[in-house]
LOKELO-457352 format. One record per residue: residue in three letters; x, y, z of N, C-alpha, C, O in turn. Coordinates in steps of 0.02 Angstrom, whole numbers. Atoms other than C-alpha are relative to their C-alpha. Layout:
# residues N
 resn n.east n.north   n.up ca.east ca.north  ca.up c.east c.north   c.up o.east o.north   o.up
  ALA      X       Y      Z       X        Y      Z      X       Y      Z      X       Y      Z
...
END
This chain:
# residues 213
 resn n.east n.north   n.up ca.east ca.north  ca.up c.east c.north   c.up o.east o.north   o.up
  UNK     23      14     63    1547      971    682     21      66    -43     13     115     -6
  UNK      4     -65     20    1586     1120    559    -84      25    -17   -115     -25    -35
  UNK     57       5      6    1404     1197    536     12       5    -99    -29     -11   -141
  UNK      6     -23     73    1477     1250    355     10     -85    -49    -17     -95   -104
  UNK    -28      58     37    1546     1072    292    -55     -47     30    -97     -58    -14
  UNK     37      47    -28    1441      948    405     37     -48      5     16    -103    -11
  UNK    -47      42     -6    1612      872    449     30       6     58     47      63     77
  UNK    -36      17    -72    1692      804    618     59      40     11    109      15    -15
  UNK    -69     -14      4    1831      918    657     67     -47    -14     77     -82     35
  UNK    -41      50     10    1978      811    592    -20     -63    -52     25    -103    -63
  UNK     29      28     33    1870      710    477     37      28    -71     28      88    -82
  UNK    -24     -43     69    1959      757    304    -40     -36    -63    -68     -90    -61
  UNK     14      44     57    1909      721    130     13     -45    -29    -26     -80    -60
  UNK    -15      55     25    2015      612     83     -3     -63     67     27    -115     57
  UNK     -4      48    -68    1995      507    256    -74     -30    -35    -81     -91    -31
  UNK     66       2     32    1812      503    162     -3     -38    -31    -42     -86    -24
  UNK     -1      22     63    1855      451     16     32     -65    -24     27     -91    -79
  UNK    -33      40    -37    1963      320    102    -69     -74    -15    -83    -120    -53
  UNK     55      48    -16    1813      235    166    -39     -36    -78    -55     -93    -95
  UNK     36      17     73    1735      234     -9     25     -19    -47    -10     -27    -97
  UNK    -30      50     50    1869      151   -108     10     -55     38     39     -98      6
  UNK     22      58    -27    1842       20     23    -61     -28     -6    -64     -86     15
  UNK     67       0      8    1660       16    -16    -18      18     68    -71     -13     67
  UNK     55     -22    -47    1588       77    147    -61      40    -49    -66      72   -101
  UNK     74     -39     21    1408      129    134     -1      71     34     36      75     83
  UNK     22     -53    -18    1352      308    171    -12       2     83     14      47    117
  UNK     15       0    -34    1283      257    320     60     -37     64     61     -41    125
  UNK    -69      30    -32    1446      173    373     29      64     15     17      88     70
  UNK    -37     -63      8    1545      327    344    -39      28     58    -21      13    115
  UNK     20     -36    -57    1429      432    448      1     -27     65      4      14    111
  UNK     -4      16    -40    1430      318    570     75       5     27     90      34     80
  UNK    -70      -6    -19    1610      304    584     27      71      5     58      83     57
  UNK    -39     -73     -8    1670      489    559    -70      54     15    -56     114     16
  UNK     44     -45    -23    1509      575    604      3      66    -59      7     124    -41
  UNK      3     -40     45    1508      665    442    -87      20    -48   -138      -6    -24
  UNK     72     -23     14    1343      740    335    -11     -40    -80     37     -34   -118
  UNK     -8      22     73    1291      647    160     21      55    -35     60      32    -77
  UNK    -68     -69     37    1377      823     82     50     -13     -6     80      -2    -58
  UNK    -69     -21    -29    1525      802    159     24     -86    -68     62     -92   -115
  UNK     -9      47     47    1516      627     74     10     -15    -60     55     -50    -83
  UNK    -14     -24     68    1468      683   -101     72      41    -12    109      14    -53
  UNK    -50     -39    -20    1606      802    -75     67     -29    -11    112      -2    -42
  UNK    -66      36    -10    1740      690    -52      2     -58    -47     54     -88    -58
  UNK    -15      38     74    1682      573   -211     -7      52    -30    -63      65     -8
  UNK      7     -56     49    1679      718   -320     55      36      4     72      69    -45
  UNK    -47     -55     32    1823      810   -283     76     -65      7    133     -46     -8
  UNK    -57      62     12    1946      613   -266    -13     -44    -47     20     -93    -65
  UNK     -6      60     80    1868      541   -418     -8     -68     32     34    -112     22
  UNK     13      49     -5    1784      416   -336    -53     -26    -23   -105      -2      0
  UNK     52      12     23    1672      326   -428    -61     -39     31    -53     -78     77
  UNK     61      19    -40    1483      282   -386     11     -85    -15     25    -102    -72
  UNK    -16      64     -3    1503       86   -348    -65     -32    -48   -122     -31    -24
  UNK     92      52     19    1357      -26   -483    -18     -22     25     15     -69     47
  UNK     44       8    -22    1207      -49   -405    -25     -87    -45    -61     -92    -95
  UNK     22      66     39    1192     -259   -449    -95      10    -27   -135      44      5
  UNK     75      -4     21    1010     -271   -538    -35     -62     39     -8    -116     52
  UNK     22      52    -20     893     -366   -465      6     -84    -10      5    -132     29
  UNK      6      57     31     902     -496   -584     76     -55     -3     86    -112    -24
  UNK    -77      31    -18    1091     -536   -541     22     -13     69     80     -20     89
  UNK    -11      24    -47    1059     -577   -387     -9     -61     12    -36     -93    -34
  UNK     40      69    -18    1027     -744   -297    -82     -15     -7   -124      28      6
  UNK     86     -11      3     845     -808   -328    -30      29     74    -73      73     75
  UNK     31     -24    -67     809     -782   -132     13      70     17    -31     103     45
  UNK    -19     -86     11     886     -605   -136    -45      16    -46    -84      54    -18
  UNK     29     -21     51     797     -576   -285   -102      12     41   -147      53     32
  UNK     81       2      3     621     -617   -214     -4      46     74    -61      65     85
  UNK    -16     -36    -53     671     -521    -47      1      69    -30    -39     108     -4
  UNK     -3     -57     30     712     -372   -157    -51      13    -22    -72      60     12
  UNK     42     -25     30     583     -347   -248    -75      -7     40   -124      13      7
  UNK     60     -19    -44     437     -361    -99     28      67     24     -8     117     32
  UNK    -20     -58    -36     555     -238    -27     -9      59    -39    -49     102    -19
  UNK     12     -73     56     567      -98   -176    -82      -5    -41   -105      43    -72
  UNK     76       9     33     379     -168   -243    -79     -16     42   -131     -38     16
  UNK     43      20    -41     269     -183    -86    -50     -12    -22    -73     -69    -28
  UNK     93      -3     41      93     -132   -169     12     -52    -70    -41     -81    -80
  UNK     11      44     25     132     -242   -300      8     -51     -3    -10     -80    -53
  UNK     -8      53    -11     186     -389   -228    -95      -8     42   -128     -60     33
  UNK     27      21    -30      41     -369   -120    -77     -19    -43   -118     -64    -33
  UNK     61      14     33     -94     -344   -248      3     -58    -54    -51     -75    -79
  UNK    -28      54     46     -17     -481   -365    -32     -74     30    -69    -115      2
  UNK      8      62    -58     -24     -616   -206    -76       4    -13   -102     -49    -29
  UNK     86     -19    -22    -232     -528   -193    -29     -34    -58    -85     -58    -54
  UNK     31      33     60    -242     -599   -385     -9      47    -55    -30      30   -110
  UNK     27     -30     49    -253     -429   -463     29     -13    -60     76     -52    -64
  UNK    -29     -11     65    -229     -391   -654     34      50     11     26      93     54
  UNK    -42     -46     42     -99     -301   -739    -35      73      1    -14     129     17
  UNK     39     -88     20    -237     -164   -782    -18      27     69    -18      88     75
  UNK     17     -19    -54    -290     -158   -601     44      40     55     33      88     92
  UNK     -9     -46    -56    -155     -134   -510     57      69    -63    103     103    -40
  UNK    -52     -67     47     -61        4   -674    -82      38     42    -69      54    100
  UNK     51     -49    -19    -260      104   -630     19      -4     69     45      51     74
  UNK    -24     -44    -68    -211      118   -436     82      29      3    116      49     50
  UNK    -80     -48     -2     -37      190   -490     48     -41     29     89      -6     60
  UNK    -32      39    -66      59       37   -391     75      -5    -76    136       0    -68
  UNK    -68      16     49     177        7   -561      0       4    -67    -56      27    -80
  UNK      6      20     66     195      -15   -735      6     -70    -38     25    -123    -13
  UNK     13      78     33     169     -155   -862     74     -50     16     72    -107     39
  UNK    -62      32      9     343     -214   -866     35     -15     77     78     -58     88
  UNK    -27      10    -78     383     -204   -672    -50     -53     20    -32    -107     43
  UNK     30      56    -31     209     -291   -635     33     -62    -37     29    -111      0
  UNK    -20      94     53     275     -454   -750     77      10     28     87     -48     45
  UNK    -59      -5    -23     453     -415   -688     -9     -41     93     28     -85    114
  UNK     36      -2    -51     366     -431   -518     -1     -85     11     34    -124     43
  UNK     36      62      8     265     -583   -561     62     -58    -23     68    -108     13
  UNK    -50      63      5     406     -699   -630     52     -14     35     74     -72     29
  UNK    -35      17    -38     534     -672   -502    -34     -29     53    -15     -85     69
  UNK     51      48    -55     401     -724   -364    -36     -72    -12    -71    -110     21
  UNK     42      58     40     354     -852   -491    -99     -14     10   -127     -68     11
  UNK     67      26    -10     159     -829   -466    -29     -10    -50      7     -19    -99
  UNK     28      40     76      38     -882   -601     -8      40    -31     12      94     -9
  UNK     32     -44     33     -33     -798   -728    -57      38     18    -82      36     74
  UNK     74     -45    -29    -185     -681   -725    -42     -44    -10    -34     -84    -56
  UNK     60      12     -6    -339     -740   -690    -82      35    -55    -79      91    -79
  UNK     41     -33     20    -501     -699   -770    -18      60     68     -1      57    127
  UNK     14     -57    -42    -569     -534   -691    -35     -27     42    -52     -83     26
  UNK     37      43    -52    -668     -579   -527    -79      59     -6    -90     119    -15
  UNK     88     -56     -9    -858     -502   -517     15      19     89     52      -4    133
  UNK      8     -40    -67    -910     -382   -367     -6     -49     50     25     -54    103
  UNK     25      34    -61   -1008     -519   -291    104     -65     19    139     -74     68
  UNK    -59      54    -18    -843     -650   -292     55      54     36     99      25     69
  UNK    -64     -58     -9    -721     -486   -248    -28      15     93     12      16    140
  UNK     35     -26    -61    -837     -439    -88      5     -77     70      9     -80    131
  UNK     36      66    -51    -873     -632    -30    101     -22     31    114     -52     83
  UNK    -61       9     -8    -669     -641    -31     45      31     44     96       9     71
  UNK    -31     -90    -36    -622     -461     53    -48       5     53    -23      15    108
  UNK     26     -21    -59    -765     -441    162    -13     -39     65    -58     -80     58
  UNK     16      54    -35    -761     -532    335    -30       1     60    -32      52     94
  UNK     38     -14    -70    -850     -566    479     30      -8     50     73     -51     57
  UNK    -21      -2    -83    -821     -520    666    -45     -12     42    -98     -36     23
  UNK     42     -13    -44    -899     -508    800    -68       4     18   -103     -45      7
  UNK     72      19     25   -1075     -453    829    -49      31    -76    -86      78    -89
  UNK     12     -11     60   -1115     -454    669     33      47    -51      8      54   -107
  UNK    -47     -33     34    -987     -348    599     22     -20    -49      6     -77    -64
  UNK    -43      28     57    -872     -358    446     41      47     -6     29     105     11
  UNK    -70     -41      8    -704     -293    404     15     -14    -71     -3     -67    -99
  UNK    -41      16     56    -609     -267    241     62     -35      9     93     -14     58
  UNK    -54      25     16    -462     -374    201     45       4    -37    104     -14    -33
  UNK    -52      -9     79    -409     -321     25     43      37     -1     76      60     46
  UNK    -63     -56      7    -301     -218    -47    -25      79      5    -58      93    -45
  UNK     -4     -81     -3    -315       -8      3     45      33    -30     91      12    -66
  UNK    -37     -58     51    -250      143    -59    102       2     32    156      17      8
  UNK    -86     -14    -33     -84      139     55     27     -85     25     -2    -125     61
  UNK    -41      61     -8      42      -12     56    -21     -45     89    -30    -104    104
  UNK      2      27    -89      19      -29    266    -53     -38     -7    -53     -88     29
  UNK     79       1    -19    -158      -62    244    -68      46     38   -128      38     47
  UNK     40     -49    -25    -216       81    322    -40      34    -36    -85      53      1
  UNK     32     -50     52    -297      184    176    -90     -36     -9   -121     -76     27
  UNK     89      -5     16    -489      179    105     22     -65    -61     63     -63   -107
  UNK     -1      60     36    -511        0     31     -1       8    -79     -2      60   -112
  UNK      8     -22     96    -519      -32   -162     -5     -75     -3     34    -118     16
  UNK     30      57      4    -625     -170   -204     30       0    -85     26      56   -111
  UNK     -7      42     69    -565     -259   -397    -28     -23     -6    -34     -72     31
  UNK     31      41     31    -690     -304   -513     -7      -4    -55    -21      52    -77
  UNK     11     -19     93    -706     -334   -705     48      62     -1     24     119     -1
  UNK    -51     -47      5    -540     -235   -713     -4      64     15     23     109    -17
  UNK    -11     -67     -3    -580      -96   -625    -26       7     71    -41     -41    106
  UNK    -11      -2    -80    -600      -10   -453    -92      31     18   -126      78     -3
  UNK     77     -31    -25    -781      -14   -352      7      31     78     59      19    107
  UNK     -5     -21    -58    -807       68   -190    -49     -59     53   -110     -67     59
  UNK     11      59    -50    -821      -77    -62    -66      12     56    -94     -31     90
  UNK     77     -29    -71    -973       13     64    -60      -1    -51   -116     -27    -44
  UNK     71       0     52   -1074       54   -101    -15     -77    -11    -66    -100     16
  UNK     -2      57     19   -1052     -115   -163    -41     -60     52    -71    -108     31
  UNK      9      44    -45   -1093     -202     -1    -62       8      3    -99     -37    -18
  UNK     84     -35      3   -1270      -86     31    -10     -35    -51    -51     -80    -42
  UNK     56      27     54   -1308     -142   -139    -24     -84      0    -74    -115    -17
  UNK     29      81      6   -1297     -322   -117    -48      -5     45    -95     -37     20
  UNK     44       3    -58   -1402     -311     51    -43      38    -12    -98      12     -2
  UNK     66     -28    -24   -1517     -183     43    -61     -30    -87   -122     -35    -88
  UNK     35      -3     50   -1554     -227   -167     -8      53    -41    -22      43   -100
  UNK    -26     -53     55   -1529      -59   -239     61      54     21     97      54     70
  UNK    -57     -42    -16   -1413       84   -260     -4      50     35    -58      80     30
  UNK     -8     -42    -75   -1359      204   -103    -21      58    -25     -6      81    -80
  UNK    -10     -86     13   -1410      376    -94     22      55     42     -3      67     97
  UNK    -30     -62    -50   -1321      521    -23     51     -79     18     58    -137     -1
  UNK    -65      52    -34   -1177      447     87    -23     -55     63    -64     -53    109
  UNK     12      64    -34   -1177      292    165     32      -3     63     92      10     58
  UNK    -14      -4    -64   -1150      280    353    -20     -66     40    -70     -99     29
  UNK     31      33    -31   -1136      164    488    -44     -12     53    -28      20    103
  UNK     47     -18    -64   -1272      140    611     34     -54     58     -1     -63    107
  UNK    -35      36    -67   -1143       17    734     62      41     22     87      85    -13
  UNK    -81     -31    -65    -984       75    868     40     -27    -54     98     -17    -39
  UNK    -78      27     44    -871       -8    714    -21      65    -47    -80      67    -67
  UNK     -3     -41     51    -845      151    597      3     -38    -64    -40     -41   -109
  UNK      7      26     78    -770       49    459    -46     -76    -10    -36    -121    -50
  UNK     53      76     14    -902      -98    469    -18       1    -62    -22      57    -88
  UNK      8      29     75    -941     -174    299    -65     -38     15    -92     -67    -32
  UNK     42      71    -14   -1070     -285    375    -78      52    -52    -98     109    -40
  UNK     67     -38     38   -1236     -237    238    -60      35     45    -95      85     37
  UNK     47     -40    -37   -1338     -227    385     -6      60     54    -55      86     80
  UNK    -39     -61    -35   -1244      -97    477    -11      58    -28    -18     105     10
  UNK    -24     -40     45   -1235       15    327    -85      29    -15   -137      -4    -18
  UNK     62     -53    -14   -1370      174    316     -6      48    -59     11     101    -33
  UNK     21     -49     47   -1407      281    163    -21      61     19     -9      80     77
  UNK     41     -64    -17   -1497      438    163    -84     -13     19   -115       3     70
  UNK     54      35    -16   -1659      355    136    -24     -27     46    -75     -15     78
  UNK     27      14    -82   -1653      255    273     17      42     59     -9      27    113
  UNK    -30     -41    -77   -1568      385    406    -65      42     12    -91      53     67
  UNK     69     -20    -30   -1735      480    355    -60     -25     19   -109      -6     51
  UNK     82      38    -19   -1848      337    350      0      -3     76    -56      -2    101
  UNK    -20      14    -69   -1775      315    539    -16      52     34    -36      42     91
  UNK     12     -45    -48   -1797      492    593    -94      21    -13   -131      58     19
  UNK     88     -27    -20   -1989      500    543    -36     -52     26    -93     -50     48
  UNK     43      80    -46   -2023      314    611     26      39     84     -9      29    134
  UNK    -24       9    -93   -1928      375    791    -46      76     19    -54      87     80
  UNK     26     -59    -14   -2033      566    772    -80     -22     26   -115       4     69
  UNK     61      14      3   -2187      471    748    -17     -50     67    -71     -34     93
  UNK    -19      67    -48   -2155      305    891     45      20     43     56     -23     86
  UNK    -47      -7    -31   -2037      372    968     72     -43      6     86     -93    -26
  UNK    -81      41     -1   -1846      318   1020      0     -59     36     51     -95     34
  UNK    -18      81    -30   -1877      162   1117    -64     -51    -42    -73    -110    -27
  UNK     41      19     53   -2008      116    987     40     -71    -30     93     -69    -60
  UNK    -62      44     33   -1946      -66    941     -3      -2    -94     40     -33   -125
END
């Protein structure tokens, strides 16, 4: 392959252009001729091969439309299916009103519901498991679900850990909230401690010892 052009010796711009005219994709041409994207662009420009029009999603059959929007807008789809409002999706930076309503229409999802309360969102997305632990099952900052949990209620975002603490202890947490169990991402209210609880535990241990009940 030529280090300057990125083309396999013998693969001419005309050969590349011919495949482009036949409707071959960039990936198909790369596999067949062992050329780079740069060479393909050069062939298209040198031989005046127009870029084929990309069909709009609305021009596809219904099943392909649904597959296309799911692949193109995974976060919007996930949040809509979770019941998020357009305002919540926009606030999360996942899309514009136009895109959100287009996705909703193509997937034939129901119209917006009233905004959930914090208590409703916690009940929906905090799932108990194991020895008193709980995990978050709702939307996160990443499409694959591995990011920071996002709790949406009253059309705004809340911190699930802070709200779980508040619901369990009946007060606003002070300082950093940490788990007291072996599950680092645990969201069970009884397994969350703020600075006040940690300070109290240290004083109790200093007076009665680490083995005190």
